[in-house]
SETORBA-913395 format. One record per residue (C-alpha): residue in one letter; residue number from 1; x, y, z. Coordinates in steps of 0.001 Angstrom, whole numbers, plus 500000, padded with zeros to 6 digits. Layout:
BEGIN
[pt 'a' NUM [X Y Z]]
...
END
This chain:
BEGIN
[pt 'm' 1 [077022 361760 263009]]
[pt 'a' 2 [074551 362144 259528]]
[pt 'i' 3 [073500 358398 258122]]
[pt 't' 4 [076409 355679 258776]]
[pt 'l' 5 [076326 351775 258354]]
[pt 'f' 6 [074778 350230 261581]]
[pt 'r' 7 [074764 346292 261218]]
[pt 'e' 8 [074910 344519 257724]]
[pt 'n' 9 [072906 341855 258361]]
[pt 'g' 10 [074802 339449 255934]]
[pt 's' 11 [073893 341430 253212]]
[pt 'g' 12 [077454 341776 252095]]
[pt 'c' 13 [078654 345434 252224]]
[pt 't' 14 [081762 346387 249319]]
[pt 'v' 15 [083112 349511 248524]]
[pt 'q' 16 [082444 350169 244197]]
[pt 'w' 17 [084170 353285 242257]]
[pt 'y' 18 [081685 354707 240401]]
[pt 'q' 19 [082507 358306 238391]]
[pt 'k' 20 [081059 361865 240304]]
[pt 'd' 21 [079211 364354 238817]]
[pt 'a' 22 [082040 367331 238292]]
[pt 's' 23 [081787 370347 240726]]
[pt 'q' 24 [079818 369179 243443]]
[pt 't' 25 [081130 368984 246722]]
[pt 'f' 26 [080843 365586 248487]]
[pt 't' 27 [080939 364957 252952]]
[pt 'f' 28 [082173 361901 253693]]
[pt 'n' 29 [078856 358903 254332]]
[pt 'd' 30 [076504 361535 252139]]
[pt 'l' 31 [073780 359533 250695]]
[pt 'v' 32 [074277 358859 246463]]
[pt 'g' 33 [072698 357933 243975]]
[pt 'i' 34 [073417 357444 240100]]
[pt 'd' 35 [071594 360481 238204]]
[pt 't' 36 [070150 359658 234589]]
[pt 's' 37 [073909 361047 232939]]
[pt 'g' 38 [075100 358293 235269]]
[pt 'f' 39 [077504 359621 237216]]
[pt 'i' 40 [077314 359748 241559]]
[pt 't' 41 [075155 362433 243422]]
[pt 'k' 42 [073823 363736 246361]]
[pt 'f' 43 [070435 361802 247185]]
[pt 't' 44 [067776 364336 247701]]
[pt 'd' 45 [064199 364180 249058]]
[pt 'g' 46 [062154 363136 245512]]
[pt 'a' 47 [065168 362425 243002]]
[pt 's' 48 [064203 359806 240863]]
[pt 'f' 49 [066736 357582 241108]]
[pt 'p' 50 [067141 354671 244074]]
[pt 'i' 51 [069935 355450 247193]]
[pt 'i' 52 [073221 353435 246357]]
[pt 'g' 53 [074970 354068 249396]]
[pt 'l' 54 [076806 356320 251379]]
[pt 'i' 55 [080331 358167 249495]]
[pt 'k' 56 [083566 357485 251178]]
[pt 'r' 57 [085285 360659 250707]]
[pt 't' 58 [085381 364101 250746]]
[pt 'i' 59 [085583 366310 248102]]
[pt 'a' 60 [085839 370008 248321]]
[pt 'a' 61 [085725 372825 245784]]
[pt 't' 62 [089312 373398 246352]]
[pt 'd' 63 [089970 369813 245609]]
[pt 's' 64 [092477 369606 242037]]
[pt 'd' 65 [089817 366696 241014]]
[pt 'y' 66 [087038 368914 242049]]
[pt 'a' 67 [085456 369645 238115]]
[pt 's' 68 [086376 366227 236744]]
[pt 'n' 69 [084409 363061 236328]]
[pt 't' 70 [086911 360967 239008]]
[pt 'k' 71 [085830 357802 240021]]
[pt 'v' 72 [085194 357858 244378]]
[pt 'p' 73 [084362 355079 246610]]
[pt 'v' 74 [080780 354553 247158]]
[pt 'q' 75 [080229 351988 250295]]
[pt 'v' 76 [076996 349512 248622]]
[pt 'c' 77 [075112 346974 250392]]
[pt 'g' 78 [072389 344595 249866]]
[pt 's' 79 [068789 345452 251027]]
[pt 'g' 80 [069312 343696 254422]]
[pt 'a' 81 [071653 346457 256054]]
[pt 'e' 82 [070171 349244 258521]]
[pt 'y' 83 [071113 352811 259065]]
[pt 'l' 84 [071479 354966 262162]]
[pt 'c' 85 [070257 358156 260322]]
[pt 'd' 86 [069984 361908 262253]]
[pt 'v' 87 [066223 363042 262269]]
[pt 'g' 88 [066336 366309 260715]]
[pt 'v' 89 [062943 366963 260254]]
[pt 'g' 90 [060657 366150 263133]]
[pt 't' 91 [060611 363617 266303]]
[pt 'a' 92 [061149 360360 266165]]
[pt 'a' 93 [058348 358201 267915]]
[pt 'q' 94 [058070 353631 268108]]
[pt 's' 95 [055362 354609 266273]]
[pt 'd' 96 [057355 355290 263260]]
[pt 'v' 97 [058396 351502 263329]]
[pt 'g' 98 [056955 349790 260687]]
[pt 'e' 99 [056622 353251 258368]]
[pt 'y' 100 [058633 354637 255207]]
[pt 'i' 101 [059719 358115 255991]]
[pt 'd' 102 [061431 360114 253546]]
[pt 'v' 103 [065310 361883 253386]]
[pt 'd' 104 [065109 365751 255348]]
[pt 'g' 105 [064062 367730 252028]]
[pt 'a' 106 [064483 370620 254040]]
[pt 'g' 107 [067826 371110 255085]]
[pt 's' 108 [070451 367856 254316]]
[pt 'p' 109 [068317 365068 252442]]
[pt 'h' 110 [071474 363750 251818]]
[pt 'q' 111 [072216 363848 255603]]
[pt 'd' 112 [069365 362940 257781]]
[pt 'v' 113 [065671 362277 257562]]
[pt 'd' 114 [062740 363483 257590]]
[pt 'v' 115 [060227 361582 259911]]
[pt 'd' 116 [057194 363537 259699]]
[pt 'n' 117 [056457 362714 255701]]
[pt 's' 118 [056572 359720 253748]]
[pt 's' 119 [055183 361122 250152]]
[pt 'n' 120 [058961 359836 248894]]
[pt 'n' 121 [059528 356870 250750]]
[pt 'd' 122 [063386 356955 250474]]
[pt 'm' 123 [063785 354843 254075]]
[pt 'y' 124 [061849 352231 255746]]
[pt 'v' 125 [062231 352533 259888]]
[pt 't' 126 [063057 349457 262212]]
[pt 'q' 127 [063943 351059 265442]]
[pt 'v' 128 [064065 354254 267206]]
[pt 'i' 129 [067407 354975 269187]]
[pt 's' 130 [066233 358477 270194]]
[pt 't' 131 [063887 361370 269407]]
[pt 'a' 132 [066575 362005 267040]]
[pt 'l' 133 [068237 359326 266088]]
[pt 'v' 134 [066495 356302 264285]]
[pt 'v' 135 [067403 352806 262348]]
[pt 'c' 136 [066201 352626 258722]]
[pt 'n' 137 [067115 350724 255595]]
[pt 'f' 138 [067090 351885 251833]]
[pt 'v' 139 [064226 351817 249979]]
[pt 'n' 140 [065312 349594 246345]]
[pt 'k' 141 [063265 351954 244368]]
[pt 'v' 142 [062408 351142 240361]]
[pt 'q' 143 [062426 353719 237709]]
[pt 'a' 144 [059750 353367 235191]]
[pt 'e' 145 [061004 352915 231919]]
[pt 't' 146 [060339 355643 229651]]
[pt 'e' 147 [059536 355587 225612]]
END
C-alpha cells in the first residue's frame, strides 16, 4: 500500500501539476518534493527539501516522456492532512504516537516510514493502526537561506 491519504481533515487537498526530474522512475503515491533545480523528485531520508505530496502517476523507464521534464500530477494537502503509512523499519507501538519519525532510509524512503529513527523528523505520528501501519502528518520543513 505504501503511503496514501487517510484523512483530509479540511486541509484542502488539490492536484497540482509540476515538472518532474528527467530520467527518474516514479510509482503512484511516491512521496515527492521539489529539488534545488525546481523539479519534482522522490523524497528521501535526510532530503534538504520538504515533502510536497504524493505523485499521482507511475513513470517507467520505458515511458515516452521518461527522459523529459514533463508535468505530472501531485496531490498536495494542507498541514492537517493525515496519511496512512506502511512501516518499513521497526515495529510501531502506541508509544510512537506524538513522536517524530523518519521516512525509511534503508529500503523505500518514498514509500514507507522508519519508526525507530527521528534524526530528520520527516513525519509526525498521530495514530498507530498496527505494528506495521501508522497514521502521520508530513512535517513542513523550511530550508535555511544560504548566502
